[in-house]
FIGU-753676 format. One record per residue (C-alpha): residue in one letter; y, x negated, z. Coordinates in steps of 0.001 Angstrom, whole numbers, padded with zeros to 6 digits, always signed. Layout:
REM residues N
AYXZ/...
REM end
This chain:
REM residues 347
M+105665-108611+086798/C+107978-111407+088500/T+109961-111943+085559/K+110152-108273+084992/I+111752-107952+088713/K+114227-110588+088203/A+115927-109229+085288/W+115987-106021+087503/S+117202-107379+090866/S+120613-107988+088703/K+121063-104223+088645/N+122113-102131+091260/L+118923-099712+091450/Y+118538-096835+094023/F+115416-096194+096023/A+114847-093476+093433/G+115128-095493+090353/R+112790-098859+091666/L+110315-096390+092014/T+110356-094990+088742/L+109832-098808+087569/V+106987-099203+090044/Q+105255-096445+088528/S+106043-096653+084598/V+105877-100363+084242/L+104923-102549+087347/M+101785-100077+087942/T+101037-099528+084204/I+100198-103189+083762/Q+097660-103775+085976/T+096194-099892+085504/Y+095381-101360+081820/W+093133-104505+083089/A+091688-102046+085942/Q+090058-100415+083122/I+088786-103395+081624/M+087211-105482+084821/I+086930-105553+088848/L+089559-107128+089866/P+089324-109272+092793/K+091042-107823+096307/S+093687-110840+096264/I+094936-109587+093058/F+095109-106140+094446/K+096797-107884+097617/S+099322-109701+095460/V+100198-106433+093143/N+100355-104550+096191/S+102900-106683+097785/I+105305-107282+094853/C+105278-103699+093933/R+106316-103211+097837/C+108917-105814+098148/F+110596-104522+094742/L+110249-100679+096244/W+111972-101403+099529/K+114320-104498+098674/G+114669-104812+094814/V+113183-108674+095071/A+109490-109917+094275/D+109083-111636+097599/S+110128-110298+100826/S+108966-110717+104454/S+110473-107526+105337/P+108242-104403+106109/G+108469-101402+104175/K+110119-098252+105825/V+106520-096449+105150/A+103135-097801+105180/W+101864-098649+101070/K+098809-096759+101831/Q+100891-093405+102543/L+103165-093955+099450/C+099590-093769+097284/R+099152-090465+098776/P+100072-087458+096688/K+103540-085905+096902/N+101916-082403+098223/E+100649-084535+101098/G+103947-086251+101847/G+103036-089624+099711/L+104860-090934+095917/G+102321-090698+093786/L+101439-094329+093539/V+097992-095705+092267/N+096094-097072+094722/L+094792-100069+092324/K+091764-100676+093890/L+090514-097231+093873/W+091931-097101+090513/N+089660-099719+090056/L+086425-098247+090818/A+087389-094775+089368/A+087736-096921+086013/M+084518-098597+086536/G+083310-095597+086645/K+083029-095160+083158/H+080565-097748+082713/V+078153-095663+085136/W+078949-093254+083035/M+077773-094422+079312/I+075018-095871+081138/A+073679-092927+082391/T+074346-090706+079278/Q+072884-094062+077292/K+075199-094354+074780/D+075219-096407+071329/N+077071-099627+071968/I+076280-103043+072362/W+077102-103494+076055/V+074997-100385+077197/R+071702-101549+074745/W+072169-105108+076253/I+072620-103511+079794/L+068983-101494+079316/S+067375-104456+077926/V+068376-106867+080185/Y+069166-105419+083869/I+067651-102232+083893/K+064217-102963+081495/G+062984-099088+081479/E+063711-098109+085472/Q+065364-095493+086848/W+069591-095987+086206/W+069973-093773+089343/D+067246-095209+091653/Y+068104-098731+090400/S+068757-101475+092732/P+070195-104567+091505/K+069249-107950+092741/N+070944-110750+094650/T+070650-113206+091934/D+072060-110674+089654/S+076080-111346+088434/W+078774-110513+090960/Y+080364-108113+088291/W+076599-106328+087425/R+076361-105293+091610/S+080081-104330+091239/I+079054-101708+088603/C+075885-100482+091034/Y+077912-100246+093709/V+080374-098181+091839/R+077387-095878+090767/D+076263-095471+094782/L+079819-094667+095418/M+079555-091296+092786/K+076364-090521+094014/A+078176-089180+096981/H+079595-086690+094780/L+077400-085574+092115/S+073806-085735+090602/E+072743-087889+087459/A+072577-084779+085725/Q+076001-083355+086598/L+077131-087445+085081/C+075267-086662+082062/S+076733-083342+081582/I+080555-084891+081269/Q+081464-084816+077686/K+084292-087281+078025/Y+084619-089387+081286/S+088208-088813+082386/I+089449-091993+085018/K+092289-089757+086671/K+089942-087027+087644/A+087456-090077+089065/Y+090154-090912+090794/G+091506-087458+092173/K+087990-085768+093330/L+085234-088913+093366/I+087077-091522+095226/L+090222-090578+096416/P+089566-088203+099848/A+092105-085231+100356/A+094417-084937+103035/A+096700-082283+104835/K+099112-081173+102601/V+102432-080808+103326/Y+104869-077468+103417/W+108140-079417+102621/A+107078-081763+099579/S+107159-078954+096524/V+111338-078416+097615/V+112033-081679+098526/W+110599-083064+094916/C+112128-079913+093435/R+113429-080767+089808/L+117009-079244+090520/G+118295-082215+092723/Q+119160-085615+091762/A+116485-088359+092238/K+118238-090377+094620/H+119149-087364+096571/R+115224-086356+096939/F+114149-089670+097864/I+116939-090212+100988/T+115655-086486+102037/W+111966-087540+101703/L+112453-090659+103942/A+114866-088667+106297/V+111928-085366+106835/L+109460-088611+107802/E+112083-089859+110184/R+112181-093485+108091/L+115808-094611+107858/N+116881-097037+109575/T+119239-095342+112141/K+120665-097157+115274/D+117502-096077+117789/R+114882-097237+115355/L+116759-100539+114899/R+117326-101111+118334/Q+113338-100594+118686/F+112899-103545+116446/G+115430-105149+117706/L+117625-105391+114804/S+121130-103867+116624/M+122452-104659+120062/D+123143-101012+120386/D+121674-097539+119192/L+125300-095635+119288/C+125837-092628+116676/L+128387-094600+113841/L+129526-091573+113027/C+130686-089968+116173/G+129920-093037+118818/A+128825-090123+121385/T+125496-090670+121789/T+122801-092172+120042/E+121806-092062+116977/N+118405-090980+115470/H+117515-088795+112818/N+118020-085161+114557/H+121640-086192+115787/M+122719-087862+112711/F+122147-085425+110255/F+122578-081874+112434/G+123630-083039+115984/C+126749-085323+115235/H+130251-083460+115011/F+130996-085283+111529/S+127429-083995+110064/Y+128063-080830+111998/Q+131418-079864+110135/C+129930-081161+106932/W+127256-078486+107224/S+129635-075484+108281/N+131860-076330+105686/I+128866-076456+102717/A+127457-073069+104477/S+130654-071275+104278/F+130471-072346+100700/L+127135-071005+099603/H+127898-068186+101925/I+125051-068431+104530/S+124434-069147+108544/L+122771-072081+108747/T+121910-072224+112618/N+118803-074528+112633/C+118700-077953+114405/S+116359-080119+112156/L+115626-080935+108637/P+111953-079201+108652/Q+113428-076137+110365/L+116236-075912+107763/I+113778-076065+104950/R+111454-073735+106548/W+114486-070860+107071/I+115064-071581+103664/H+112000-070844+102153/M+111375-067824+104535/R+114480-065758+103190/N+113935-062996+100923/I+115884-064331+097711/S+115085-065714+094045/K+113057-068874+093428/F+116487-070218+091588/R+118670-069519+094230/K+116345-071527+096906/G+116298-074189+094584/V+120092-074150+094790/Y+120410-074245+098160/Y+117615-076916+098388/T+119724-078944+096159/F+123209-078475+098100/V+120914-079233+101195/W+119695-082818+099883/C+122661-083972+098260/T+124619-082921+101809/V+121541-085091+103604/Y+122413-087691+100996/H+126143-088139+101568/I+125858-087983+105483/W+123609-090839+105259/K+126099-092608+102735/E+129026-092304+105518/R+127154-093548+107883/N+125968-096635+105741/N+129611-096747+104555/S+130621-096787+108744/L+128145-099699+109464/W+129058-101691+106413/N+132778-101415+105543/N+133805-099552+109023/Q+135605-096896+107213/I+134773-093221+107367/S+135684-090541+104427/C+137274-087517+105649/I+135257-084800+105867/D+136954-082394+103401/K+136540-085453+100983/V+133200-085473+101299/C+132382-081896+101592/S+134249-081949+097892/M+132338-084485+096483/I+128830-082811+097741/K+129583-079751+096141/S+130624-081165+092622/R+128053-083283+092615/A+125542-080577+093310/C+127217-078285+090770/N+127147-080902+088279/R+123600-081425+088462/L+122590-077873+088525/H+124801-077485+085964/S+122856-080363+083531/V+119523-078655+084835/L+119471-075110+084495/P+116501-072959+083353/K+116737-071615+079844/V+115764-068536+081445/L+117482-067103+084469/S+118114-063589+085531/T+121487-061906+085035/K+121972-061406+088452/D+121022-065285+089339/S+123485-066725+086415/S+126221-064203+087787/W+125987-065580+091012/F+125741-068987+090223/C+128867-068876+087933/T+130626-067373+090821/L+129712-070245+093298/A+130461-072842+090947/E+134204-071539+090278/G+134726-070942+093998/
REM end
C-alpha cells in the first residue's frame, strides 16, 4: 500500500481523485484478505491510518488529523459519509460466510473437519466454544453470536447464496439517519472535485480562518476575500461581498433569484422548485461549481496573495459547468428541457 501511495504522491491529485484510489485500490487489497481470515485489530488501525493520511494529505504517513472523522467517512453517502468500507465490520461480515457454511453443513473438507473436531454432534446455533479452543475458532463463534441478534438459524439456513455485501449492510452495520442533501450533492452531473468540496462545505469542515484560529493555526480570523469580518462557512460562501457578486452573476445567468443565506437553504430551495429533475440538476451543477471556485479564489488569496476579478471567476464557472453538462447529458431528454439548456449554454 505504501509503495503505491509513494507513486501516487508525486501526482497532483484532488481530494476526489484520492478518494477514488482509496476506494478502488487500497480498500480492495484489504477486503480480499478480510474474506480469508480474521485480521488483528492492529492491521485495521494501520490500514485506516494509511488511507486517512493519503485521502487528506496525499502521503502514507502524517500526524495531522482528518477534516472528517474516519467513522463518519465509512457511513453510506445517503447518511452523510463517503461510503468507505469499515474494514473491521467487513471482516466480520466476511467471516459470517463460515458461520453460514457450518449451519448449512456444506460438503467441503473444512466444514467436515469443524464438525468432527469442535462441534462433535452438538447444535451449532447453541454451541459454546471452550477457553482452550483456538483464537480463530472462538472468533468465528463470536461472529455467529452477532448474527444471532439479527436472524434465526432457520433464516440463515434458508439463504441459498451468502452475500458479504448484504451481511455488511443489514446484519452488521447499523443504520443511521439519512440526510436530505446527499442525493443532490453526489449527483453525477457535477464534477467529482466540485462535489467533494461541496460535501465538505455542507458539513462545515473546510479550513476556514475561524477554524484555523480555533486550532491555533492562524493569528486572525478575517475573511481572505473581503477582509471585513470573520471568515466562516456562511460568510465566505454567502455573506462576503465577493461571493455575493458571484452568486448574483450566476443567478442572472440562470434567470433565477437567489435570496438564500446558506448552502443547506439553497439546496432546499432548488429541491422545492416545481421544475424538471434535469433543470434541478443543472442548477445544482452551477451551485457546486460556484462553491468550488469561491473556495479556490480564497485559497489563491491565502497562498499567492491574488484574487481574480469577479467577471473572470464567473466566466470560468459558466464555462466549466456547461462543458461538464454537455459531456454527461442524459440520453433521454425532453424537447422542452433540451431547448432550455441550449438557450442557456448559448447565453
